[in-house]
C-alpha positions as CSV (number, residue, x, y, z in Angstrom):
1,M,-14.4,-5.2,15.0
2,A,-17.3,-6.7,13.0
3,D,-19.0,-3.4,12.7
4,T,-16.0,-1.5,11.3
5,W,-15.4,-0.9,7.6
6,S,-11.7,-1.8,8.0
7,P,-11.1,-4.4,10.8
8,Y,-7.4,-4.2,10.2
9,V,-7.1,-0.5,10.5
10,A,-9.3,-0.5,13.6
11,W,-7.1,-3.3,15.2
12,M,-3.9,-1.4,14.4
13,K,-5.1,1.8,15.9
14,R,-6.2,0.1,19.1
15,A,-3.3,-2.4,19.5
16,S,-1.5,-1.9,22.8
17,E,2.1,-0.9,22.8
18,V,4.6,-3.7,22.3
19,E,8.3,-3.6,23.0
20,Y,9.4,-4.8,19.6
21,N,6.8,-3.5,17.1
22,L,7.1,-5.2,13.7
23,M,3.5,-4.5,12.7
24,G,3.6,-1.1,11.0
25,S,4.2,-0.9,7.2
26,N,5.6,2.6,7.1
27,L,9.2,3.5,6.4
28,L,11.0,4.9,9.4
29,H,9.6,8.5,9.7
30,C,11.6,11.4,8.3
31,R,12.4,14.4,10.4
32,V,12.0,17.9,9.1
33,D,15.7,18.3,8.6
34,D,15.6,15.3,6.1
35,I,13.9,17.7,3.7
36,P,16.4,20.6,3.0
37,G,14.7,24.0,3.2
38,A,11.6,22.8,4.9
39,R,12.0,24.9,8.0
40,E,12.7,28.1,6.1
41,A,10.0,27.6,3.5
42,F,7.1,26.9,5.9
43,E,3.9,28.9,5.3
44,L,0.3,28.4,6.4
45,E,-1.5,29.5,3.2
46,D,-1.1,30.0,-0.5
47,P,-3.6,29.5,-3.4
48,H,-4.2,25.8,-3.7
49,D,-7.9,25.3,-4.5
50,E,-7.1,22.4,-6.9
51,G,-3.9,21.5,-5.1
52,Y,-0.7,23.5,-4.8
53,G,0.3,24.1,-8.4
54,P,4.1,23.4,-8.0
55,L,3.3,20.1,-6.3
56,V,0.9,19.0,-9.1
57,E,3.5,19.9,-11.7
58,A,6.3,18.1,-9.7
59,I,4.2,14.9,-9.6
60,G,3.5,15.2,-13.3
61,Q,7.2,15.6,-14.0
62,R,8.2,12.7,-11.7
63,F,5.9,10.3,-13.4
64,G,6.1,11.7,-17.0
65,V,2.4,12.7,-17.1
66,S,0.5,15.9,-17.8
67,P,-0.6,17.9,-14.7
68,E,-4.2,17.6,-15.9
69,T,-4.1,13.9,-15.1
70,V,-3.0,14.5,-11.4
71,S,-5.4,15.0,-8.5
72,L,-4.3,15.4,-4.9
73,A,-5.7,13.6,-1.9
74,T,-5.1,13.0,1.8
75,G,-2.7,10.1,1.5
76,A,-3.1,7.1,-0.8
77,S,-6.1,6.0,1.3
78,G,-7.8,9.3,0.5
79,A,-6.9,8.9,-3.2
80,N,-8.4,5.4,-3.2
81,F,-11.6,6.6,-1.6
82,L,-12.0,9.5,-4.0
83,A,-11.2,7.4,-7.0
84,C,-13.7,4.7,-6.1
85,S,-16.3,7.3,-5.3
86,A,-15.8,8.9,-8.7
87,L,-16.4,5.6,-10.5
88,V,-18.7,3.5,-8.4
89,R,-22.3,3.9,-7.6
90,Q,-24.6,1.8,-5.3
91,G,-25.2,-1.6,-6.9
92,D,-22.2,-1.4,-9.3
93,E,-20.0,-4.4,-9.4
94,V,-16.4,-4.2,-8.2
95,V,-13.8,-7.0,-8.4
96,V,-11.2,-7.0,-5.6
97,E,-8.1,-9.2,-5.2
98,T,-7.5,-11.6,-2.2
99,P,-5.3,-11.5,-0.1
100,V,-6.2,-7.9,0.3
101,Y,-5.4,-4.7,2.2
102,D,-8.8,-4.6,3.7
103,P,-9.6,-0.8,3.3
104,L,-9.6,-1.6,-0.4
105,L,-12.4,-4.0,0.3
106,G,-14.1,-1.7,2.8
107,I,-14.4,1.3,0.4
108,P,-16.6,-0.4,-2.3
109,R,-18.6,-2.0,0.5
110,F,-19.2,1.4,2.0
111,L,-20.3,2.7,-1.4
112,G,-22.8,-0.1,-1.7
113,A,-21.1,-1.9,-4.5
114,R,-21.5,-5.6,-5.2
115,I,-18.2,-7.3,-4.6
116,R,-16.7,-10.1,-6.6
117,R,-13.2,-11.6,-5.9
118,F,-10.2,-13.2,-7.6
119,E,-7.4,-14.9,-5.8
120,R,-3.7,-14.3,-5.9
121,V,-2.2,-17.7,-4.8
122,F,1.1,-18.5,-3.0
123,E,2.0,-21.2,-5.5
124,D,2.1,-18.6,-8.3
125,G,4.1,-16.1,-6.2
126,F,0.9,-14.1,-5.4
127,Q,1.0,-12.8,-9.0
128,I,-2.1,-11.5,-10.8
129,D,-3.5,-14.2,-13.0
130,P,-5.5,-12.6,-15.8
131,D,-7.5,-15.8,-16.3
132,R,-8.6,-15.7,-12.7
133,V,-9.6,-12.1,-13.1
134,A,-11.5,-12.9,-16.3
135,A,-13.4,-15.6,-14.4
136,A,-14.5,-13.0,-11.8
137,V,-15.5,-10.1,-14.1
138,T,-18.9,-9.8,-15.7
139,P,-20.5,-7.3,-18.1
140,A,-21.6,-5.4,-15.0
141,T,-18.1,-5.0,-13.6
142,R,-17.3,-1.3,-13.2
143,L,-13.9,-1.4,-11.4
144,I,-11.1,-3.8,-10.7
145,I,-8.9,-3.1,-7.6
146,V,-5.4,-4.4,-7.2
147,T,-2.2,-3.4,-5.4
148,N,1.4,-3.2,-6.8
149,L,3.5,-4.0,-4.9
150,H,0.9,-6.4,-3.6
151,N,-0.2,-5.6,0.0
152,P,0.5,-7.7,2.1
153,T,3.0,-9.9,0.3
154,G,5.2,-7.5,-1.6
155,A,4.8,-9.3,-4.9
156,L,5.7,-7.1,-7.9
157,T,3.5,-7.1,-11.0
158,E,5.5,-6.4,-14.2
159,A,4.1,-4.3,-17.0
160,D,3.2,-7.2,-19.3
161,R,1.0,-8.8,-16.7
162,M,-0.6,-5.5,-15.9
163,K,-1.3,-4.9,-19.6
164,A,-3.0,-8.3,-19.7
165,L,-5.2,-7.3,-16.8
166,G,-6.1,-4.1,-18.6
167,E,-7.2,-6.2,-21.6
168,V,-9.5,-8.2,-19.3
169,A,-11.0,-4.9,-18.0
170,D,-11.4,-3.5,-21.6
171,R,-13.5,-6.5,-22.6
172,V,-16.2,-5.4,-20.1
173,G,-15.6,-1.7,-20.1
174,A,-14.2,-1.6,-16.6
175,K,-11.4,0.5,-15.1
176,V,-8.5,-0.8,-13.1
177,L,-7.4,1.0,-9.9
178,V,-3.8,0.2,-8.9
179,D,-2.7,1.2,-5.4
180,E,1.0,1.8,-5.9
181,V,1.9,3.1,-2.5
182,Y,4.9,0.7,-2.2
183,L,6.0,0.8,-5.8
184,D,8.7,3.4,-5.4
185,S,10.4,1.2,-2.8
186,V,11.4,-1.3,-5.4
187,P,15.2,-1.3,-5.8
188,G,16.6,0.1,-9.0
189,E,15.3,2.7,-11.4
190,P,11.8,4.1,-10.4
191,R,9.0,2.5,-12.2
192,P,6.3,4.3,-14.2
193,P,2.7,4.1,-12.8
194,A,0.2,1.8,-14.3
195,A,-1.8,4.8,-15.4
196,T,0.8,5.4,-18.1
197,L,-0.1,2.1,-19.8
198,S,-3.6,3.1,-21.0
199,P,-6.6,5.2,-20.0
200,T,-8.0,2.0,-18.5
201,F,-5.8,2.4,-15.4
202,L,-5.8,4.7,-12.4
203,S,-2.8,4.8,-10.2
204,T,-2.9,6.0,-6.5
205,C,0.1,6.7,-4.4
206,S,1.6,8.8,-1.6
207,L,4.9,9.7,0.0
208,T,4.2,7.4,3.0
209,K,5.6,3.9,2.5
210,A,8.5,4.5,0.2
211,Y,9.8,7.8,1.7
212,G,8.8,7.9,5.4
213,L,6.5,10.9,5.1
214,S,3.3,9.5,6.5
215,G,2.8,12.5,8.7
216,I,2.1,14.9,5.9
217,R,-0.6,12.7,4.3
218,A,0.5,13.6,0.7
219,G,-1.4,11.4,-1.7
220,W,-2.5,11.6,-5.3
221,A,-4.2,9.8,-8.2
222,V,-3.0,9.7,-11.8
223,A,-5.7,9.0,-14.4
224,A,-7.2,10.1,-17.7
225,P,-8.3,13.8,-17.5
226,E,-12.0,13.0,-17.4
227,I,-11.5,10.7,-14.4
228,T,-9.2,13.2,-12.7
229,E,-11.9,15.8,-13.0
230,A,-14.4,13.4,-11.5
231,V,-12.0,12.7,-8.6
232,K,-11.7,16.5,-8.0
233,N,-15.5,16.8,-8.0
234,V,-15.8,14.1,-5.3
235,R,-13.1,15.9,-3.2
236,D,-15.3,19.0,-3.3
237,I,-17.8,17.3,-0.9
238,V,-15.2,15.4,1.2
239,D,-12.5,17.8,2.3
240,C,-12.6,20.4,-0.5
241,V,-8.9,21.2,-0.4
242,G,-5.9,19.8,1.3
243,A,-3.8,21.4,4.1
244,F,-1.5,23.8,2.5
245,P,1.5,23.2,4.8
246,A,1.3,19.5,3.9
247,E,1.2,20.2,0.2
248,L,4.1,22.6,0.5
249,L,6.2,20.0,2.4
250,A,5.3,17.4,-0.3
251,Y,6.5,19.8,-3.0
252,L,9.8,20.2,-1.2
253,A,10.0,16.4,-0.8
254,F,9.6,16.0,-4.6
255,R,12.4,18.4,-5.1
256,N,14.6,16.2,-2.9
257,L,13.4,12.7,-3.9
258,P,16.8,11.4,-4.9
259,S,18.2,12.0,-1.4
260,L,15.0,10.7,0.3
261,R,15.3,7.6,-1.9
262,E,18.9,7.1,-0.8
263,R,17.7,7.4,2.8
264,A,15.0,4.8,2.2
265,R,17.5,2.4,0.6
266,A,19.9,2.8,3.5
267,I,17.1,1.6,5.8
268,L,15.4,-1.1,3.6
269,D,18.4,-2.8,2.0
270,P,20.1,-4.0,5.2
271,N,16.8,-4.7,6.9
272,F,15.7,-6.8,4.0
273,E,19.0,-8.7,4.1
274,L,18.4,-9.4,7.8
275,L,14.9,-10.6,7.3
276,D,15.8,-12.7,4.2
277,G,18.6,-14.4,6.2
278,F,16.2,-15.1,9.0
279,M,13.8,-16.7,6.6
280,D,16.5,-18.9,5.1
281,G,17.2,-20.3,8.5
282,R,13.7,-21.1,9.5
283,P,12.4,-24.3,7.7
284,E,9.0,-24.0,9.4
285,L,8.5,-20.7,7.6
286,S,7.9,-20.0,3.9
287,W,7.2,-16.9,2.0
288,V,7.1,-15.3,-1.4
289,R,10.2,-13.2,-1.4
290,P,9.0,-9.6,-1.8
291,G,10.0,-7.6,-4.8
292,G,10.5,-4.6,-2.6
293,G,8.5,-2.7,-0.1
294,S,8.7,-2.6,3.7
295,V,6.8,-5.8,4.6
296,G,7.0,-9.6,4.3
297,F,4.2,-12.1,4.6
298,P,5.5,-15.5,5.9
299,R,3.4,-18.5,6.7
300,I,3.9,-21.2,9.3
301,E,3.9,-24.6,7.6
302,G,1.2,-26.8,9.0
303,V,-0.7,-24.1,10.9
304,D,-4.0,-23.0,9.4
305,D,-4.5,-19.9,11.6
306,V,-1.5,-18.2,13.3
307,S,-3.7,-15.9,15.4
308,S,-3.0,-17.7,18.7
309,F,0.7,-17.8,17.9
310,V,0.8,-14.1,17.1
311,A,-1.0,-13.4,20.4
312,T,1.5,-15.4,22.3
313,L,4.4,-13.7,20.5
314,R,3.0,-10.4,21.7
315,E,2.1,-11.4,25.3
316,S,5.1,-13.6,26.2
317,Y,7.9,-12.4,23.9
318,G,7.1,-8.6,23.6
319,T,7.0,-8.7,19.8
320,G,4.2,-7.6,17.5
321,V,3.4,-8.8,14.0
322,V,0.0,-8.6,12.2
323,P,-2.0,-11.8,12.0
324,G,-2.9,-12.8,8.4
325,R,-6.6,-13.1,9.1
326,F,-6.8,-9.3,8.5
327,F,-5.7,-9.9,4.9
328,E,-7.9,-13.1,4.4
329,A,-4.8,-15.3,4.8
330,P,-4.9,-16.7,8.3
331,A,-1.9,-19.0,7.9
332,H,0.3,-16.0,7.3
333,F,1.5,-13.0,9.4
334,R,2.8,-9.7,8.1
335,I,6.2,-8.5,9.4
336,A,7.6,-5.0,9.0
337,M,11.2,-4.2,7.9
338,G,11.0,-0.5,7.4
339,G,11.9,0.6,10.9
340,R,15.0,0.7,13.1
341,R,17.4,-2.1,12.5
342,D,18.0,-2.9,16.2
343,V,14.2,-3.3,16.7
344,L,14.0,-5.7,13.7
345,E,17.0,-7.6,14.8
346,E,15.8,-8.2,18.4
347,G,12.2,-8.8,17.2
348,L,13.4,-11.5,14.8
349,R,15.5,-13.1,17.6
350,R,12.4,-13.2,19.8
351,L,10.3,-14.5,16.9
352,G,12.8,-17.4,16.5
353,E,12.7,-18.1,20.2
354,A,8.9,-18.3,20.1
355,L,8.9,-20.5,17.0
356,D,11.3,-22.9,18.8
357,K,9.4,-23.1,22.0
358,E,5.7,-22.6,21.1
359,L,5.4,-24.8,18.0
360,M,6.8,-27.7,20.0
361,R,3.9,-27.7,22.5
């Protein structure tokens, strides 16, 4: 694990099967029939050198931005890599949040950047504190990387706090990359991307976490036109163009976002209620109640590192959660609520049983 750029991703890929899997952060996968017209419209090829035009336009319309500010990528992870590669050179300084989704730390490390950190703390609801960011940036800072919703806690950053972060970046001439892959899963009216606040921001996203379409790897970045052009230039030497069938399916998904959003809410709302009720009944657990998304990030009071408990939960109770050490928060574990309700319900029952028995030893 120590030799990987993303220990968390490597661990997830190699984790053995578990009966009640509460580890993954994806929404329950869509089927082809969840996207009306997908079977009939399927094609293998069409002009899409800079991305399938109707898809780029659909993304622009959805987020109220010009198509020239949109660049496509292979998932949000691909968008993050392309965006960082467009802005960061070896030796540049990059500021990254903690707790962190560790590929967002692995990318600048891979690019040879010098890393500085700022902390999002439990006592402040894991909110971005602009003063903490200001203490971490220097005149050499090229990029600041954050997530919204915060991965792994689900904390929502509102626009006023994001604007304050942008002001910190502007003082040193840095850009802010905001991974918004969970943002569309916030209940209520869809929220605009951070990239609409000012040219300081880049937003990356995909159809994965909020819509259950991880299989088509449809990702994108929204940024100022000159940054978008730089992102496209990087893609020319990575994978050049996307897979057309995936871009076509993504376009059809955008045409049906309201129904896909209803499907997502039908999964997430009752599952969140189930998890929220479980948390209310477990005094040994505490969390920052997520603002949306498909994961929660509880901690066990009085336990500095839950890794051994997580291992016991898997081996003796057939239930998998993600140990918080992969997010630099070892007292926590991440639990998924975007899957089947029956799996979550039984997984929580077993988690409760493990807490009752194992913490008494």
